[in-house]
Each structure stands twice: as structure tokens, then as C-alpha cells.
N, C-alpha and C positions, 0 to 999 in steps of 0.2 A: 648704781649701774646703769640707769638710763635705758630709754625705749629702744625696742630692737622689733626685728620680723622673724619669722620663721620661713624657712626653707626646704622642702623636699625634693630630693635631686633623684629623678628616675634615667636622667642622663649617664651613663656608665663612669664611676670613678675609678681613680687608679688601684685603690685597695676595696674590691670588691666587698668586703667585710662589713663596711660603713654605707654601703646601699641604702638602707634601711632605715639610717639614722634621721633624727629632726635635728638641721641647724639652725642656727640661728645668724644674723648679720646685722649690722649697722650701716649698710651701706646703701640700704633701697631708700623706704620714706619712713623708717623708725614709726610706725604707727601699730605695730602690733598685730602685722597683716599677715596672711597666709600665702606661700608663693610656692611655686612648681616650677623646676627646671625638667621640662618633658625629653623624651627621649630621643626627641628629632632636634635637640638643644634649643628649644625656645624659652623663654621665661613668663611663666603665666602668673598673674596678680587676681587672685581668686576675689571674689565678691564678699562683701561684709557677711558674717556670719554669727548671730546672735547678737548682745547688746556690746561686748566688748570688743576692740580690736578694730581697726582701720580698713578700708576697702574700696574699691569701685561700686556700684550698683551691679555689675554683672561682671563674669570673669572676661578680662583680657590680656593680651599678651602685650609686654611691656618691654620697647625695643630699645634696650641698653647698648650702649657702645663703651667698651672699658671692662676695667677689672671690678669684683666685688670680692670679700674674703667670706667664706661661711664656716662657721667653727660649732663643735659639741665637745663633750666630754664624754667617755666610754670607762666605766670603773673596770672592767676586765681587761684593758689592755695597757699597756708599760709602752710608750708615755700614754697617760690617759686622755691628753689634750689632742682633738683631732681637727686641721683646719685645712684648707682649700683654698687657692684662688681661683676664682672662675673667670676666664676671659670670654668677653662677647665680642663680636663685631659684626657692627650694623644687626643686633637684633639675636645673632647666633653664636652658639657656643663655639669658641675656637680652640680650645683646650681647659682643663682643669689640671690644677698640679697642686702639690703638697708646697703650703707656705716653707721658703727659707728664710732663714735668718738673714735680716739687713735687706730683704728684698723690697723694691719699692713700687709701690701700686700704680699702675697707671687709672686713676680715678674715673669712672663711669659717669655717663652722660645719657641723656636721652637722645634718640637719633627718629623724630618722627620722618624727616624727609627721605631719610633713606632706606628707611625699613620697608622690606616688599612683603607682599600681601601672601604669605605661606598656607597651604592646605592645612586645614584641623585633620591633626593627628589621632589615632585609634583612640590612644588611651587618653586624650582630653576632647572626645567626641561631644562633651556638654559643654566645651568652652565656646563662646561665641567670638572669634577673632575679631578684634578691633584695633586694628594696630594703628589707627590714626584718631586724633579726636573728631569730635562733631564738627558737621560743618559749620562755620558764624555764619549768622545771618547776612545774608547779602551773597553769598559765594554760591547760591544755587540750591542750599540744604537747610533744615529746619535750625533754628536757634540752637545753639550749643545747652547742656544741660547744666543747673547751677555748679553741679562738681567740674564736669568739663571746661566751664568758663574761668573757674579758680583755677584749675591746673593751666591752664592757657596764660592767665596773669602771673602766676607763679614762674612760669618759664620766662615769661616779657620781663617780670623785675627782677630775676634771679640775682644778677649783678649788684643792682641797689641793695636789696635784701641782704646781702653777703657784705656790702661794706658798713652798712648800719649795723650788723652783727658785729664785724669786727670793733666796729669803733666804740660798741656797748662792750665788750668784751676785754678794752685796754685797760691797762693798769689804773691809769687815772682816771675812768670810769667806773670800773668795777671792784677791785681791789681798793682803792683808795677809798671809796664811798663806803666801803662795810666798815673799813678800817676808820673813818669819821663816825660812824654810827655809835662803835664800841669806845670812842673816845668824847664821847657826847660832844662833836663838832657840830655848829649849824651848819657847815659845807654839805652835810648827808641830804641836806634838801634841795640840793641841787642836781640829785637822782630824779626829782620829778618829771625835769624836761625831757630826758630820755627815755623815761616811760612814756608820757605824751607822744614822742615822737614814734616810738615803735606801735602806739596803738593808731596812728593816724595810717601808719605805712599798712598794717595788718587790714586796716578798713580799708583801704584803698582798693587793696585786692579783690573785695567784692562788696562794692559800695552799695548795692543794692538788700543786701542782707546783712542784719543786724548781729554782730558779735556776741557772744555768750554770755547770757544775764550777769553769771556769778563772775565772771572775769570783769566785766564793767562794774559790777559792785566794788570788788576789790580796786579797781583802779582809782574810783572816784572816791574811796576812803583815803588812797594813798597820794594825791594828787591837790594840789589848789590849795597849798599850805605856804604859809609867811612866817619865819621866824620871829616868835615873840621870846623876851626874856622869861618871861612866866613858863615858856614851853619845858624848861631846863629843869623842874619840878615835878612834871609828869614826863619826863623824856619817853620812855616806853610806849606809853602811850600815845604820845604823840607823834612819834620818829618810825615806830615800829611798821605801820602802814604805808610809810613810802618806801622802807626797804622791800615789804613785801609785794608790793606792786609792781615794783622792779624786775622782782624774780618772776613773777610769772608774764609778766610782758616780753622780758629775755626767753624764758622757757618756747612760748608761742614762735617767736623768732626763730628762732634756732630750729 
């Protein structure tokens, strides 16, 4: 099923019976985060709570421009599947409509430059409205936090990251390499180069911070290998770490 985020919608929905439902979406950060669409039509990304789930270190308003889909299921209704498209225009809800078959989404992006500074609404008075990332050093403000700096790097390198993901998802890298593993072909060793390329790109997003130690152990176990004829006698032992390292690297890139 993969990762998702949770959305609560206080903005009026077309069907009032769905107002208090808990929705999911795969159109945001997919970090098991918690979001609220306020009555005034703003999207709030809530601070990380507890051990699990991603989120910033404070509640912030998330400046979307485009569409996201939110969905859930209601056992007492027919049909039980409930799904809406929420359209944001420069951080503000423009409309919410039920999903229609064949509808083409207008994929959402972040719009820091055009996002206005709205007043904090009554129902989210605890939210510190922070529509813009912290000013970077040299712009008259304090240096950005580690999280803000990472988000800035992600925005800066989004196109290159997308190209790398497309490359490692290509048939001749993804499908063919796994095929080679199961057919005991030495060509599976070629996955190591792609794994290393992904790791280098991830590290470049925050060069002053180490990557997760478990992840680096997996990468180390699955790279730096050269095919030897005797590897055929212990194929799983030698090559499974190569495939595992690639899977973990591609997961984090995606």
C-alpha cells in the first residue's frame, strides 16, 4: 500500500455527512503526517507527534497550488468508498468536489513566493503561521533550521531527483535487474552503480548531516562487489544484499 498522510477537513465538504471523517492522501509528503484543511481553506501541516509519523517541528501552513485527492471508506454507505479532489490556488482552497471517473488531476506544487500571510483562524489559534521557510544566512535572518535547509534542497533539486527516480525505475534498470537476480545472471551486479548514485544524491541534500546508520550498513553490504565465478555456488548470500541495498535506496529517493 505504501506510505500516506492523514487529512482532517474542517472546510465544508459537498456531503456534510463526511465532514468528521479521517481521510488519507498520497499527494502530500507521504510521511504518515497529520494535516488539517481549516474552515478558512488553508492547509496546516501539524508538528510531529510521538515517535511515528513525519512532520515539521511546529505547525505550519503548507502553500499548495494544485489538486490533491483525499479518500476514505464508510462501511455504512453505498458506495463505501469516499473520495474528493481538493483544489488549492496559491495556498487557498478554491473548491472541493467528488472525484469523477476519468478526471485528470492538476498535480499540486508548493508556492512559497505567491503565498500570502493569512491571519490565524480561531479553530487553529495554536498554529504558528509560517508560510515561508526561514531566511537563509546572508538574507538578514538567522540561518535556516536543518529541516528547513533540507526542504530548500529538495525544492532546488526536485527536477534532478525526479530524473534519477525515472532512471532507476526504467525497465532496463528495475525490472531487468531483478530478473537477472532470479536467473543467476552476473548482470545483477550492475545495480550497485545505481545504488551508489542514489546515495550520493541523497547525501548531497544535506551534506553536513550523516545518513541513517542502518541504511548505510545496508548500502555497504550491497555495494563494492565484483563478480567471481565462485559466487555462483553462494548466489543468495552474495547477491541478495545488492538487490536489498537498491530497494532501500530507491525507496528513500521516491
